[in-house]
ROTORDREN-139762 format. One line per 5 residues: for each residue x, y, z of C-alpha. Coordinates in Angstrom, 1 decimal. Each point is the difference from the previous one (the first is absolute). Layout:
X/Y/Z | ...
END
This chain:
0.0/0.1/0.1 | 2.8/2.6/0.7 | 1.9/-1.4/-2.8 | -3.5/1.2/-2.5 | -0.3/3.3/1.7
3.5/0.8/-0.6 | -0.3/-0.9/-3.7 | -3.1/2.0/0.0 | 1.4/2.8/1.7 | 3.1/-0.1/-2.8
-2.8/-0.2/-2.8 | -1.0/3.4/1.1 | 2.9/1.9/0.7 | 1.0/-0.9/-3.7 | -3.3/0.9/-1.4
0.4/3.3/2.1 | 3.5/0.9/-1.1 | 0.1/2.9/-2.2 | 1.1/-0.3/-3.4 | 3.8/1.1/-0.7
0.3/3.3/-1.3 | 2.1/0.8/-3.3 | 2.9/2.4/0.3 | -1.5/3.4/-0.1 | -2.2/-1.2/2.8
-3.2/-1.0/-2.2 | -2.0/-2.7/0.5 | 0.7/-2.8/-2.8 | -3.4/-0.6/-1.1 | -0.5/4.0/-0.7
-0.5/1.3/-3.2 | 0.7/3.1/-1.8 | -3.3/2.1/-0.5 | -1.0/3.2/-1.7 | 1.4/3.4/2.3
-3.9/1.8/1.2 | 1.5/2.4/1.6 | -1.0/3.6/-0.9 | 3.0/1.4/1.0 | 2.4/-2.0/-1.8
-1.7/-1.0/-3.6 | 2.4/2.2/-1.5 | 3.0/-2.4/0.7 | 2.1/-1.3/-2.5 | -1.3/-3.9/1.1
-3.3/-1.3/-0.5 | -0.3/-2.7/3.3 | 0.9/-0.3/3.2 | 0.1/-2.1/2.4 | -1.9/-0.5/3.9
1.0/-0.2/2.5 | 2.5/2.5/-1.0 | 3.7/0.9/1.7 | -2.4/1.8/3.3 | -1.9/-3.4/0.2
-3.4/1.5/-1.4 | -2.4/-2.1/-1.0 | -2.1/1.3/-2.0 | -0.8/3.2/-1.8 | -2.6/1.2/2.6
2.9/-0.4/3.0 | 2.3/2.4/-2.8 | -2.4/2.7/-0.5 | -0.9/0.2/3.7 | 3.4/0.4/0.7
2.0/3.5/1.2 | 2.8/-1.4/-2.4 | -2.3/-0.2/-2.7 | -1.4/3.3/1.0 | 3.6/1.7/0.4
0.6/-0.7/-3.9 | -3.5/1.2/-0.8 | 0.7/3.7/1.6 | 3.7/0.1/-0.5 | -0.9/2.0/-2.9
-1.4/3.0/2.0 | 1.8/-0.3/3.2 | 3.1/0.4/-2.3 | -1.7/2.6/-2.1 | 1.4/-2.1/-2.7
3.3/-0.1/0.3 | 1.7/-4.0/-0.5 | -3.5/-0.8/-1.3 | -0.8/-2.6/-1.7 | 3.1/-1.4/1.2
-0.7/-0.8/3.0 | -3.7/-0.9/-0.5 | 1.8/-2.6/-2.7 | 2.2/-1.5/2.4 | -1.8/-0.3/3.1
-2.8/-2.0/-2.7 | 3.1/-2.1/-1.0 | 0.0/-1.3/4.2 | -4.1/0.1/0.3 | -0.6/-1.8/-2.8
2.9/-1.7/-1.4 | 1.1/-1.3/-3.9 | -1.0/-3.5/-0.4 | 1.2/-1.9/-3.1 | -0.6/-3.7/-0.2
-1.6/-0.2/3.5 | 3.6/1.5/1.1 | 0.3/3.6/1.6 | 2.5/2.1/-0.8 | 2.1/2.7/2.3
0.4/3.0/-1.1 | 3.3/1.3/0.0 | 2.0/1.3/3.0 | 2.4/2.7/-2.3 | -3.9/2.0/-0.9
-0.9/-0.1/3.7 | 3.4/1.4/1.0 | 0.2/3.0/-2.7 | -3.8/0.6/0.4 | 0.9/0.8/3.8
2.5/1.5/-0.3 | -1.3/2.4/-2.3 | -3.3/0.4/2.1 | 0.5/-0.4/3.6 | 0.0/4.0/-0.1
-3.6/0.1/-1.0 | -0.8/-2.2/3.4 | 2.1/2.0/1.9 | -1.9/3.0/-0.8 | -3.7/-1.1/0.9
1.8/-1.8/3.4 | -0.3/-3.3/-0.9 | 1.6/-3.4/0.2 | 1.4/-1.7/-3.3 | -2.6/-3.0/-0.2
0.8/-3.2/1.3 | -1.0/-2.0/-2.8 | 2.4/2.0/-2.6 | 2.8/-1.6/2.0 | 2.0/-0.2/-2.8
2.3/-2.9/2.0 | -3.2/-2.4/1.5 | -2.7/-0.1/-3.4 | 2.8/0.9/-3.0 | 2.1/-2.4/-1.8
3.4/0.7/-1.7 | 0.0/-0.5/-3.7 | 2.6/-3.4/0.1 | -3.0/-1.5/1.9 | -2.7/1.1/-2.8
-1.8/3.2/0.3 | -2.1/2.4/-1.7 | 0.0/3.5/0.1 | -3.2/1.6/0.5 | 0.7/3.5/-1.6
1.1/-1.0/-3.2 | -2.9/1.5/-1.6 | 0.4/3.3/1.5 | 3.7/-0.1/-2.1 | -1.7/-1.2/-3.1
1.8/-3.3/0.3 | -3.6/-2.3/-0.6 | 0.1/0.8/-3.6 | -0.6/-2.6/-3.1 | 2.3/0.4/-2.9
-1.6/-0.4/-3.4 | 1.9/-2.1/-2.4 | 1.7/2.0/-2.5 | 2.0/-1.4/-2.9 | 3.4/-0.3/0.6
1.7/1.9/-3.1 | -1.4/2.8/0.5 | 2.4/3.1/-0.2 | 1.4/2.1/2.8 | -1.7/3.2/-0.7
-3.2/-1.5/-0.1 | -2.9/1.6/2.2 | -3.3/-1.9/0.3 | -2.7/3.0/0.2 | -2.7/-1.2/2.6
-1.2/1.3/2.5 | 2.1/-1.7/3.3 | -1.7/-0.7/3.8 | 2.0/0.5/2.9 | 2.0/-2.8/-0.2
0.5/-0.2/-3.3 | 1.4/3.6/-0.1 | 2.2/-1.0/3.2 | 1.4/-2.8/-1.7 | 0.7/2.2/-3.5
1.4/2.7/2.2 | 2.5/-2.8/1.6 | 0.5/-1.8/-3.4 | 1.1/3.4/-1.6 | 2.2/0.8/2.7
1.9/-3.3/0.0 | 0.2/0.1/-3.8 | 2.0/3.1/1.1 | 1.1/-0.2/3.1 | 3.4/2.1/-0.6
-2.3/3.1/-1.1 | -3.1/-0.7/1.9 | -1.9/-1.0/3.3 | -3.8/-0.2/1.7 | -0.6/1.1/3.8
-3.0/0.7/1.6 | -1.1/3.9/1.3 | -2.3/-1.5/2.7 | -3.3/-1.8/0.0 | -3.9/0.6/-1.9
-2.6/0.2/2.9 | -1.0/-3.9/-1.2 | 3.8/-0.6/0.6 | 1.5/-0.3/-3.4 | 3.7/1.3/-0.6
0.2/3.5/-2.0 | 2.5/-1.5/-2.3 | 2.6/2.3/-1.8 | 2.6/-1.3/-2.7 | 3.0/2.6/-0.3
2.4/0.3/-2.6 | 3.7/1.3/0.5 | 3.5/-1.4/-0.2 | 0.2/-0.2/3.4 | -3.4/-1.4/1.2
-0.9/1.0/3.3 | 2.4/2.8/0.4 | -0.3/4.0/-0.4 | 2.9/1.2/-2.2 | 1.6/3.0/0.5
-1.9/2.5/-2.6 | -1.7/-2.7/-1.8 | -3.9/1.8/-0.2 | -2.5/-2.3/1.8 | -3.3/-0.7/-2.3
-3.6/-1.5/1.0 | -3.3/-1.6/-2.0 | -2.9/-0.7/2.2 | -2.4/-1.8/-1.3 | -4.0/-1.7/1.0
-0.6/2.9/2.5 | -3.5/-0.8/-0.6 | -0.2/-3.5/-0.3 | -2.6/-0.2/-3.0 | 2.5/1.7/-2.0
2.0/-2.4/-1.0 | 1.7/1.0/-3.3 | 2.6/1.7/2.1 | 0.9/-3.0/1.9 | 0.2/-1.8/-3.1
1.9/2.3/-2.0 | 3.1/0.1/3.2 | 0.1/-4.1/-0.1 | 0.6/0.9/-4.2 | 2.5/2.6/0.9
2.3/-2.1/2.1 | -0.1/-2.9/-2.5 | 0.7/2.1/-2.5 | 2.8/1.5/2.0 | 1.7/-2.7/0.9
0.0/-1.6/-3.5 | 1.0/2.8/-1.9 | 2.6/0.5/2.3 | 1.4/-3.1/-0.2 | -0.5/0.6/-4.1
2.5/3.1/0.5 | -2.5/2.3/-0.8 | 2.2/3.2/0.3 | -3.1/2.2/0.7 | -0.9/-2.5/3.0
2.9/-0.5/1.2 | 0.9/3.6/0.1 | -2.6/0.4/2.3 | 0.3/-2.7/1.8 | 3.4/0.4/0.6
-0.6/3.7/1.2 | -3.2/0.1/1.8 | -1.5/-2.0/3.0 | -3.5/-1.1/-1.0 | -2.2/-0.9/2.1
-3.7/-2.2/-1.4 | -2.5/-0.2/2.3 | -2.8/-1.8/-2.4 | -3.1/-0.2/3.2 | -0.3/2.2/2.6
-3.7/-1.4/0.8 | 0.3/-3.6/-0.6 | -2.8/-0.3/1.8 | -2.2/1.9/-1.6 | 0.7/-1.8/-3.3
-0.9/-3.3/1.5 | -3.5/1.3/0.1 | 0.2/1.9/-3.8 | 1.5/-3.3/-1.1 | -3.4/-2.2/1.3
-2.1/2.3/-2.7 | 2.3/-0.8/-2.3 | 1.9/1.5/-3.2 | -1.7/2.4/-2.4 | -2.3/1.1/3.9
0.3/4.0/-0.9 | -1.3/0.6/3.8 | 1.0/3.3/1.9 | -0.6/-1.5/3.4 | 0.6/-3.6/0.8
3.4/-0.8/1.1 | 1.1/3.9/-0.1 | 0.6/0.2/3.3 | 2.0/-1.7/2.6 | -1.1/-2.8/2.4
-0.5/2.5/2.3 | -2.3/1.7/-2.2 | 2.2/2.4/-0.3 | 0.6/2.2/-3.6 | 4.0/0.0/0.6
0.6/3.5/-2.3 | -2.5/1.5/2.7 | 2.6/-1.4/3.3 | 2.8/2.1/-0.1 | 0.8/3.0/1.7
-1.5/3.3/-1.2 | 3.1/2.2/-0.5 | -1.7/2.2/-2.8 | -1.9/1.7/2.3 | 3.0/1.1/2.5
1.6/0.3/-3.0 | -2.1/3.1/-1.2 | -0.1/1.2/3.2 | 3.5/0.4/0.3 | 0.0/1.6/-4.0
-1.1/3.6/1.3 | 3.4/0.0/2.7 | 3.0/1.4/-1.1 | 3.1/-2.4/0.8 | -2.9/-3.3/0.1
1.3/-2.7/-1.9 | -2.2/-2.5/-2.0 | 2.2/-3.3/0.9 | 0.6/-2.4/2.1 | -3.1/1.0/2.2
-1.1/-2.3/3.3 | -2.5/-2.4/0.6 | -3.1/1.7/2.3 | -0.3/-2.3/2.9 | -3.4/0.3/-0.5
0.5/-2.3/-3.3 | 0.8/-3.0/2.4 | -3.2/0.2/1.9 | -2.2/-1.1/-3.5 | 0.3/-3.2/-1.6
3.2/-0.3/-1.6 | 0.4/-3.2/-2.4 | 3.1/-1.8/0.8 | 0.4/-0.2/-4.1 | 0.4/4.1/0.3
2.3/-0.4/3.1 | 2.4/-2.3/-2.0 | -0.2/2.6/-3.0 | 1.0/2.7/2.7 | 2.8/-2.2/1.7
1.7/-1.1/-3.2 | -0.2/3.7/-1.1 | 1.8/1.0/3.2 | 2.5/-3.3/-1.0 | 1.1/1.4/-3.5
0.5/3.3/-1.3 | -1.9/-0.3/-3.3 | 0.2/2.3/-2.5 | -2.7/-0.5/-2.6 | -3.1/-2.0/0.5
-3.7/-1.0/-2.0 | -3.3/-1.5/1.4 | -1.5/-1.9/-3.1 | -4.0/0.2/0.2 | -2.6/-1.3/-2.4
-3.4/1.6/-1.2 | 1.2/2.8/-2.3 | 3.1/0.4/-2.5 | 1.9/3.2/1.6 | 2.7/1.1/2.5
-0.7/2.2/3.2 | 2.4/2.0/2.1 | -0.1/1.6/2.6 | -1.7/1.3/2.2 | -2.7/-2.2/0.0
-1.5/2.5/2.7 | -2.0/3.1/-1.0 | 1.4/3.1/2.0 | -3.6/0.7/1.1 | -1.5/-3.1/1.1
-3.9/1.1/-0.9 | 1.7/0.1/-4.1 | -0.3/-3.4/-1.7 | 1.8/0.6/-3.4 | 2.8/3.0/1.0
3.3/0.0/-1.8 | 2.1/-0.2/3.7 | 3.6/0.0/-1.4 | 3.6/-0.6/2.4 | 2.9/1.6/0.0
1.3/-2.3/-2.9 | -3.1/0.4/-2.1 | 2.8/0.3/-3.0 | 1.8/-3.3/1.2 | -2.9/-1.9/0.3
-1.6/1.0/-3.5 | 3.4/-1.0/-1.6 | -0.3/-3.3/2.2 | -3.8/-0.7/-1.1 | 1.0/0.9/-3.9
2.9/-2.4/0.3 | -2.7/-2.7/0.8 | -3.0/1.4/-2.4 | 2.4/0.4/-2.8 | 1.1/-3.4/-0.6
-3.5/-1.8/0.2 | -0.9/0.1/-3.7 | -4.1/-0.3/1.6 | 0.6/2.8/2.6 | 2.3/2.0/-2.9
-3.1/-0.8/-2.5 | -1.9/3.6/-1.0 | -3.2/-1.9/-0.5 | -2.7/1.1/2.7 | -2.1/-3.1/-1.4
1.6/-2.3/2.8 | 1.2/-1.2/3.6 | 1.4/3.2/1.6 | -1.4/1.9/-3.0 | -0.9/3.0/2.2
3.5/0.9/1.0 | 1.2/0.2/-3.8 | 0.1/4.1/0.5 | 2.1/-0.2/3.0 | 2.9/-2.6/-1.7
-1.4/-3.2/2.2 | 1.4/1.8/3.6 | -2.2/2.0/2.4 | 0.9/1.4/3.3 | -1.4/-2.5/2.9
-2.9/2.3/1.5 | -1.5/1.9/-3.4 | -1.0/-3.8/-1.0 | -1.7/-0.6/3.4 | 1.4/1.1/3.4
-0.1/-2.2/2.7 | 3.0/-0.3/3.0 | 2.0/-2.7/2.0 | 1.4/-1.0/-3.2 | 3.4/-2.1/-0.7
1.5/2.5/-2.3 | -0.2/3.4/1.4 | 1.6/-2.1/3.5 | 3.1/-1.1/-1.9 | 0.2/3.7/-0.9
-0.7/1.6/3.2 | 1.9/-2.0/2.5 | 2.7/-1.5/-2.5 | 2.2/0.7/-2.9 | -1.8/-2.0/-1.9
-2.0/1.7/-3.5 | -3.0/-3.0/-0.4 | -2.8/0.3/-2.7 | -3.1/-1.9/-0.6 | -0.2/-1.6/-3.4
-3.7/-1.7/-0.9 | 1.1/-2.8/-2.5 | -3.4/-0.7/-1.4 | -3.6/0.5/-0.1 | -0.6/-4.0/1.0
1.1/-0.2/3.5 | -0.1/-4.0/-0.6 | 0.5/-0.9/-3.8 | -0.3/-3.2/-1.4 | 3.1/-2.1/-0.1
0.3/0.3/-4.3 | 0.0/4.1/0.5 | 3.7/-0.4/2.2 | 2.3/-0.5/-2.8 | -1.4/3.2/-1.4
0.3/2.1/3.5 | 3.5/-1.0/0.5 | 0.9/0.3/-3.4 | -2.1/4.1/0.5 | 1.9/0.4/3.5
3.6/-1.8/-0.6 | 1.9/3.4/-1.4 | -1.7/2.1/2.4 | 0.6/-1.8/3.0 | 3.8/0.2/-1.2
-0.2/3.6/-1.1 | -1.2/1.0/3.4 | 2.8/-2.0/2.1 | 2.7/1.9/-1.7 | -1.6/3.4/0.8
1.2/-1.0/3.4 | 3.4/1.2/-1.0 | -1.0/3.7/-1.1 | 0.9/2.9/2.0 | 3.0/0.0/2.1
1.6/-2.7/2.7 | 3.3/0.8/1.8 | 1.5/-0.9/3.2 | 0.1/2.5/3.7 | 2.9/0.1/1.7
2.4/1.7/2.7 | 3.6/1.4/-1.0 | 1.4/-3.8/1.5 | -2.3/-1.9/-2.4 | -2.3/-1.5/2.4
-3.5/0.0/-1.3 | -2.8/2.6/1.3 | -3.2/-2.0/0.8 | -3.4/2.2/-0.3 | 1.4/3.2/-1.5
-2.5/1.7/-2.0 | 0.3/0.5/-4.0 | -2.0/2.8/-0.8 | -1.3/2.1/-3.1 | -0.2/3.5/-0.2
-3.7/1.0/-1.2 | -1.1/-3.7/0.8 | -1.1/-0.6/3.6 | 0.5/-3.7/0.0 | 3.3/-1.4/1.8
1.5/-3.4/-0.3 | 2.1/-1.8/2.4 | 3.5/-1.5/0.0 | -0.4/-4.0/0.9 | 2.6/-1.9/2.4
2.7/0.3/-2.2 | -0.2/3.5/-0.8 | -1.3/-0.6/-3.6 | -3.2/1.6/-1.7 | -2.0/0.6/-2.9
-2.2/3.2/-1.0 | -2.2/-1.2/-2.7 | -0.2/3.4/-2.5 | -1.6/1.4/-3.6 | 2.7/1.4/-1.9
1.0/3.7/0.7 | 2.1/1.8/2.3 | 0.4/0.0/3.4 | 1.5/1.2/3.4 | 0.5/-2.9/2.3
1.1/-0.2/3.5 | 1.2/-2.3/2.9 | -0.3/0.5/3.6 | 0.0/-1.9/3.0 | -0.4/0.9/3.8
3.4/1.2/0.9 | 1.6/0.5/-3.3 | 0.4/3.1/-2.0 | -3.2/-0.1/-3.2 | 2.2/0.0/-3.4
-1.6/0.6/-3.4 | 0.7/-0.8/-3.9 | -1.6/1.0/-3.0 | -1.3/-3.1/-2.2 | -1.1/0.1/-3.4
-1.5/-3.4/-2.0 | -0.5/0.7/-3.6 | -3.0/-1.8/-1.7 | 1.4/-3.1/-1.5 | 2.1/-1.1/3.3
-1.2/-3.4/1.2 | 2.0/-0.2/2.8 | 0.0/1.4/2.9 | 2.6/2.5/0.9 | 3.2/-0.7/2.6
-0.3/2.9/2.9 | 1.8/-0.2/2.9 | 0.1/1.8/3.3 | 2.7/0.3/2.4 | -1.4/2.0/3.0
2.6/1.3/2.9 | -1.3/-0.1/3.6 | -0.5/3.5/1.7 | 0.1/1.1/3.7 | -3.0/1.7/0.4
-2.8/-0.4/-2.0 | -4.2/1.1/0.3 | -2.4/-1.8/2.6 | -2.3/0.5/-2.8 | 1.3/-2.6/-2.5
0.7/-2.7/2.7 | -3.4/0.6/0.9 | -1.4/-0.4/-3.3 | 2.5/-2.7/-1.2 | -1.0/-2.3/3.3
-3.9/0.9/-0.6 | 0.2/-1.5/-3.5 | 2.2/-3.0/0.5 | -2.3/-2.8/1.2 | -1.8/0.2/3.7
2.0/-2.5/2.0 | -3.2/-1.1/1.7 | -1.8/-0.8/-3.0 | -1.8/-3.2/0.6 | 1.0/-1.1/-3.8
3.9/-0.1/1.4 | -1.4/-2.6/2.8 | -2.1/-2.1/-1.7 | 1.0/-2.9/-2.4 | -1.7/0.1/-3.5
-3.2/-2.5/1.6 | -0.6/2.2/2.8 | -3.4/1.7/0.3 | -0.3/3.4/1.8 | -3.0/0.3/2.6
-0.9/1.3/2.9 | 2.2/0.1/3.2 | -2.5/-1.9/2.4 | -0.6/-2.2/-2.4 | 3.7/-0.5/-0.6
1.4/0.4/3.4 | -0.2/-2.8/2.3 | -2.1/0.1/3.2 | -1.8/3.3/0.9 | 0.3/1.2/3.6
-2.6/-1.9/2.6 | -0.9/-3.2/-2.3 | 1.5/-3.2/1.1 | 0.0/-1.2/-3.8 | 1.2/1.2/-2.9
-2.4/1.8/-2.5 | -0.6/-3.2/-2.7 | -0.6/-1.9/3.1 | -4.0/0.5/-0.9 | 0.3/-2.0/-3.3
0.2/-3.1/2.4 | -3.2/0.6/2.2 | -1.8/-2.6/-1.6 | 2.4/-2.7/1.5 | -1.2/-0.7/3.7
2.7/-2.9/0.6 | 2.7/0.5/-2.5 | 0.4/3.3/-0.1 | 4.1/0.2/-1.5 | 2.0/1.0/3.0
2.9/-1.1/-2.0 | -0.4/3.3/-1.9 | 0.6/1.9/3.0 | 3.9/1.4/1.2 | 1.7/-1.6/2.7
0.6/3.0/2.3
END
């Protein structure tokens, strides 16, 4: 009897013994299931497995967990910073990738890089780094076989079309490029011409897509003395796609023609540092692309994922310029950003551009738009706000007209005298117009370039169709190719030089002034400068705090197509007017400017929302987001005091 009881007990124990678990901690009988978590439906894989790495065994358990609520609200808590990166990283733990009934861990190096770049955002709101994003605990090394949950943000998830292997090196496929295809093409082009090209990102869109730039130079990644910096920006409005495609084609053209020995392209790249940003608004483009080519929409996809028009989102410095214009001795350049601007809604794309302008001494730029066929130039905001169509010139009116005509005259359709065509309304103006005279708006990028930096920027409306059919792209490229090149070459007009002291040491932020033009440019870190000017005779002066002013008379012939070299050697003075010191320091960027303190993805907000726990409260302001959780509030998010 005792023996029978022992045998029966042994059988019961075997029957109730848990099934062995696989290496990943999942039940051997567990299967891959479709992802049904609303905050994780945009991951790069289709299936997950229960239980997840936190041993949460069902969709309901996950959705009511503090971890899931956190990744769902991080976008708001961090005001867009480091998102959707953090959400996608969290999804890789809460909804682990599953293939052939086996889970795959996310890569540890991805977690470590994100923590390094985003920890400050958690510190800013007095929040601890989430425990489930522990890079050692829930992530794996590449040697163990892991996946990158952020790959799609870098455009790495792309299916390449099969193209014939015998295509010539100059082949350009005239098609619309998705975000991933665009990134892939830019990287391919940079790899093909690695000795003169590189790619980099100036920041992220609101939805986390890299804002990729391809650069061409004899020393990619570096500013070279006296070599001017040029940029093209496309797709600022997401539904205006022609500029984006033109810049992708232009990148391929510059690369292949340089390799073939085209003297015009080699001269351009050897003497210029060129930056092409095909898509400033990739989020808006995705929305517009859903409508499809041929859809000539004016609204869908124009704005960002935050519902912001990027060409209305820059600081309004034009109003300040008009205020200063009547003040004797006041300068209409390098105007600081008003502190009040940061209290508004500033897009991460806008901030990325502003940081970019601070980091590189750009000389000339153009933004490519769609919906008309004309070149416009600053100011874009009328000197009288109530006047919607009022000629409102900058102090550099003659130079801006010269720059705008350089593009218009090289474009066969814009220069066509027929009024019965796209852009025909501007024929009598030569295909160019002052922006505010066309229609006035504030917060534009071109005005900001001119009034905050050394950079002159025009806006090119490259066609009446915002999203044309693919079969039209070949013709559009050939209409714009020479105009794009001709405008880039204008960066070499005017004068350039170096400002130094008597020992040859470069002087940074020295002012280069032109008599009769109330707008200065400043020297870069190496003391070099570029001053765009139309042909004529000018009195040029250079000055810097603590140095005497030096003046020179310069004549620029009409046929001169290279910048004249005008150097200045400044001598120190024992005593100098305090007024000059005050004006120079006032015009240099405010050292407390928030733009200097945040990375390109940070979002400026009210200090109450970013400054941690208010006096007299036990918990940080964000604790209310988790008020629905009775028993499982995330105490692990509270910093240890």
